[in-house]
N, C-alpha and C positions, 0 to 999 in steps of 0.2 A: 543597060545594063554599064555595070562598072568597069571602067576600062581595066583589062587585066593585062597588059603587055608590058609592065614593069618587070624587071627581070631583076635575080638575086643570084649571085655565082653558088654555086652547089658544093663546091671543090672544100669549102672552108666549113668549119666546125661554129655555126651561129652561138652566139650568147643568149641564154634561156631571157626570156621576158620575166620582167620581176610581175610576183603575184601581189596583188592589194586586195583582193576581195577577201571578206569577211568567210570563213568555213568553219563545220565544227569541228576538222578533223584534218591534222598537218597534211599539206601536200610539198612533197621533194624536200623534207625535211631533211636537216643533218643527219637523220638515220637512215637515210635512204641511200644506198650504195652510191659512191660518188660517181661511177659511171653512167649510172642511170639516171641520174638527174635533170639533165640537160633532154634525154627522150621524154621522160615523164613530165617534165613543164612545159616540153613543147604539146603533147597531147594536153595537158591542162588548160593551157592558154588557147589552143584551138576549141576546145568544149568552151572555154570560159566566154571567150568570144562573140562564139554563134548563139548563146545564151543571153549575152547583152544583144545581140540584133533580135533575138526572138521578145526580150522583153521590157529593156530599159528604153527612156526616152519617150518622146511624144509623137512618134512614125506609126503611121496607118497599117493596118492589119496588111492591106496590099503591097505597102511600103517592105515591109518588114519581109513577107515572102519573096518578094523580089530580091531583098538583099541577101536571103539565105540561099536563094536559086545563083547568084552570083560569087556566092560564097563557095558553093558546092563547086563553083566552074574552076574555081579557084585551087579547092582540094585537087580535080582532074586533073589540072595543068600541071599540079609538082607530083603525079605518082607517073613510075613507070606506064609505058604503054607497048603490049605486048607486039612485037613484032618491028616498034618502032625504032628509028637513031635516037639513042640517047642527047639529052639536050643539057647543056653546062649554062643554060642561062632559059629554063622554063618560063614563059609568060605567067607573072605573078598580082593579083592586084594590087597597088599601090595603097591600095586604103588598107591591105591586112598584109603587109610584106612581111611585118615585124613577126605574123603568125605562119605563114607559109613558109616562109624561110627555114627556121629551125625544124618544122615539123617533116620540110621535103629530106632534111640530113636525116632525121629517126626514120624515116620511112625506108629511105636506100640504105642506110647503116644497119637496121635490126626488121628488115622487112615486115614491117608492122601490117597485120591485117588490115586493109583500107576499107572493106565494108563493113567494119564496128564503126569505123571515122563515119561512115554516111548513115549506119544506123542512127547516128547520134543526133545528125542532121533530121533525118525523118522525124524524130521525135519532136525537134523542135517546131518543125513544119505545124505536127500537130497539135502542137502546144498552141500556136498562133490561130489555126483554125478552130480549137476549139473554144479559145476566150473567143474570137470572133464570135461565134456562133451561140456564146453562153450554155453549151453542151455540157454535159455532165457524162460518168461513166456508168455504164450500168450494173455492173458489180465486181468483184476482187479480183477476177481475172480479167474483164479487160484491162483493170488499171495494172495488174500486173505485167501485162502484154506491152501498155507504155512503159514500164519500168525496165522491161529488156531491152527497148531500144535506148529508153533515156539515162540509164544509171548501168547495166550488167556490162555494155561494152568497156568501160572505163577500167572495169576490173579485170575482164580478159585481155585488155592490152597490157596490162600492167604482169599479167602470168604469163604474158607470150615475152616479154622483157624479160623478166625473171628464168624462162625456161621451163616453167611448170605447166601441164597441159592435160592431165590427169582428169578423166569426168567427172572423178569425185571433187578433185580441186576448183575445176570448173562450176560444180555445182554451190559448191559453199561459196564462192563468190560472189554467184547469181543472188547467194540469200544474202551475203553481206551488202550488195551494191542496193539490192529493192529493199533490203530495210533501211539503209540509208536517205534513200529517194522519199520510204514511206514519210520515216522519223520528221524529214523535212517538211511534208505536206501537212503532215500534225502539228508542227510548230509552227507553220505559217499561216495555218485558216485565219487568221484575222487582216493578215497581208493578200494573201490571195483572192480572198472573196471580192472584197473591194474593186480587184481589177477584172473581176471575170471569170476566176479560174477556180473550177470546183471539181476535188478530188475526192470527196466524202461520196461514194456512189449511191445510188437511187439506192440497190437493194439494202445497203444499211441505214440509209436516210428514213427510209421508208420502215425498217423493223425497228425504229428507235424514235418514230416517229416525229422526224426533224426534218423540217419542211425547208425550201429554197427561199422562202419569206424570212423564217428563223435567223438563215444563215447571214441574208443581206441587211438583217437589223443588228446583227452579230450580239444577240443575246444568247447569256449563258443559262439558259434552263436545263433543269435534273435532267431532260431526255439529251442534250447536246452533250451535256459532261458524261452520260453514258458512254454514248455514241464516242467522242473521243478518248475515254476511257478504252473501249472494247478496242479501236484500232491503234491504241497504244501497246498496248499487252499483246497483240497480233504481231506486232512489228518487233518487240522486244524477243519472243519468240522465233521468229526468221533471225535475227541477230544471232541468238546465242547458238542457235542450229547451224550458222554459217561460222560462228568464231572459230570451229574446229580448224580453220584453215592455217590459222595462226602458226601451229605445231607442224605443218606440210612447206612452212617457208623458212628456210635457213636464214639466220644470219641478222645483220641489221635490217632486211627488207621485214623480216618477219617482226621485228618491234615496231617498226612503223606501222605495220597492218594492226597489232594491238593497240596502238591509240588511235586508229582508225575507228575502232568497233568501240574503245573505250569513249570517244567522242561521241558517238550514236547513242550508246547506252545512257551519258552524261546528260544530253538531251532530255532521253526519255524519264530520267529522274526527276529532272527540272518540271517536265509536262507534270508529272504526277504530284510533286510539292507544291505545286499551284493547283490542285484539285481540276487537273485537265481544262482549265479554263482558257483554251487558245482560241476561242472565238472572241476575246476581247483582248489577249496579251500574248505577244509574242516573248518566248522565253532564249536566253542565248547563254553559250559558252562563256566565260568569263576567265582571266589569265590565274585567277585563283582555284579554278576546277582543275588545272595543271597536276598538283598532286596529288589528287583523290584520281585521277585516270592513271596517273605513273605506278601508283599503288596497286591500283587494280591490275594494270598491263603486267606486274611481275607475277601475279598467281593467276593469270590466265593460264 
């Protein structure tokens, strides 16, 4: 196990870590309420670092699983324990001190539901195990259960920070987050399949007569095009259903969410414009898409 004995003081407000990864949507932008930028960035960096442990580099599956186990220990170390004396210097892994310092402050200041953070780690572990075994998802219900842990916790954590907890708002948030996750899957088919990640379900592949051999060969036959089209249309419907949430979140945070939604929809536009050929090409959002997204956000 990695050394978890390194300490960081908890009484100061750690500066958020810079965000450098490509995203389809803004993260902790200037539209975000200023007092929430630090906790939102802390949550993002926690999730992104875990995702990198699960996905980046050339580590073996066993090493990745061990890293995530150690990472979870780091999360546990910066969470308050019932009945325990508070620690001003909890043990944190030196490797991830920049993650757990800000996250510890966010947990303590905003009483973040820590189970949602553990759900994210559960999803990353599942990703490693699925990729290791070249395993697929049986049907949409099984895939959405993965989204429940891999994506939905982020939206629920943000709603917690905004002080919004109505069942309807949570349901809309889940729709948006699951849609974003699914859109990312259909955007990344040409990247994921060579890495052993199969998110097109067995049920859908059977319906459209797409075999695993077709996916491995990156063949964009008509049946593969029809499959991606159906998946994209379903993701769009889910996103539009959840988009009602923008009217339940006031102020700048609501505008931030509008751009998140439009980022996902813009990727779907690009997938459709390229005739759903994501078996061979990965579309991305570019800077020149921003005016279109902003204009559409104004009219939501």
